[in-house]
C-alpha positions in Angstrom: 15.1 -14.7 11.5 12.0 -15.4 9.3 10.8 -18.0 11.8 10.4 -15.2 14.4 7.9 -13.6 12.1 6.2 -16.8 10.8 7.0 -19.8 13.1 7.5 -22.9 11.1 9.2 -26.3 11.6 10.9 -26.3 8.2 11.7 -23.8 5.5 12.0 -24.8 1.8 14.6 -22.5 0.3 15.4 -21.9 -3.4 18.5 -20.0 -4.6 18.4 -18.1 -7.9 21.5 -16.5 -9.4 20.8 -13.6 -11.7 23.3 -11.8 -14.0 21.5 -9.0 -15.9 23.7 -7.7 -18.7 23.4 -4.9 -21.2 24.1 -6.9 -24.3 21.6 -5.4 -26.8 21.6 -2.1 -25.0 19.3 -2.5 -22.0 19.1 -5.2 -19.3 15.7 -5.8 -17.8 15.9 -7.5 -14.4 12.1 -7.6 -13.9 10.4 -7.4 -17.4 7.0 -8.1 -15.8 7.3 -5.0 -13.6 6.3 -4.8 -9.9 5.5 -8.3 -8.7 5.4 -10.8 -5.9 7.3 -14.0 -6.0 4.5 -16.1 -4.5 6.6 -17.3 -1.5 6.7 -16.3 2.2 9.9 -14.3 2.3 12.5 -13.1 -0.2 16.2 -12.2 0.4 17.9 -10.3 -2.4 21.7 -10.3 -2.0 23.5 -7.8 -4.2 26.7 -9.3 -5.5 28.1 -6.5 -7.7 27.7 -4.3 -10.8 30.0 -2.8 -13.4 29.6 -0.4 -16.3 25.9 0.4 -15.8 23.5 3.0 -14.6 20.0 2.2 -13.4 19.1 -0.9 -11.4 17.0 1.0 -8.8 15.2 -1.3 -6.4 11.6 -0.4 -5.6 9.5 -1.9 -2.9 5.8 -1.0 -2.3 3.1 -1.9 0.1 0.8 -4.5 -1.3 -2.3 -2.8 0.0 -1.3 0.8 -0.2 0.6 3.5 -2.0 3.7 3.8 0.2 7.0 2.6 -1.0 10.8 3.0 -1.0 13.3 3.4 -3.8 17.0 2.9 -3.6 20.0 1.5 -5.5 22.0 -1.3 -4.0 25.7 -0.5 -4.5 27.7 -2.4 -1.7 28.5 -6.1 -2.5 26.7 -8.5 -0.1 24.1 -5.9 0.9 20.8 -7.7 1.5 17.2 -6.7 1.1 14.8 -8.9 3.1 11.1 -8.8 2.2 7.8 -10.3 3.4 6.5 -11.4 0.1 2.9 -11.6 1.4 2.9 -7.8 2.2 4.9 -6.1 -0.5 5.5 -6.0 -4.3 8.9 -5.2 -5.7 10.8 -4.6 -8.9 14.2 -3.4 -10.2 14.5 -0.9 -13.0 16.4 -1.6 -16.2 20.1 -1.1 -16.4 21.9 0.6 -19.3 25.6 0.6 -20.2 27.7 3.6 -19.2 29.7 3.1 -22.4 27.9 1.6 -25.5 31.2 0.0 -26.5 31.3 -2.2 -23.4 28.8 -4.6 -21.9 27.8 -3.9 -18.3 26.2 -6.2 -15.7 24.4 -6.4 -12.4 24.6 -9.6 -10.3 22.2 -10.7 -7.5 21.5 -13.8 -5.6 17.8 -14.2 -4.7 16.8 -16.6 -2.0 13.1 -17.5 -1.6 11.6 -19.0 1.5 8.5 -21.1 1.7 6.9 -22.6 4.8 5.0 -25.1 2.7 6.5 -27.5 0.2 7.7 -26.5 -3.3 4.7 -27.8 -5.1 2.0 -26.7 -2.7 0.2 -23.4 -3.2 
């Protein structure tokens, strides 16, 4: 699919598992705020969440003010992004019940047309 947008012979793909939990009260999925990952494309696969509120996904044009905001709630929902054209972030999560830890899981796949160590 990404090769239709950017033809390449080979993709270098990294997989990153993230569990953001609310131990300590607040879970911060992107403490640096809105950012780019420095790759060609990003796929964020939502795996699940329990006992939390928040975790809104925000995607904005890199060269503009337009953007979208939404909350992923269905397991295996995927967000596909052209990392050269957008910045993105997820808002913090907080527990629904202070007595119980909550969590939000995602699998992030990054795609590079160049090698891992090349800019």
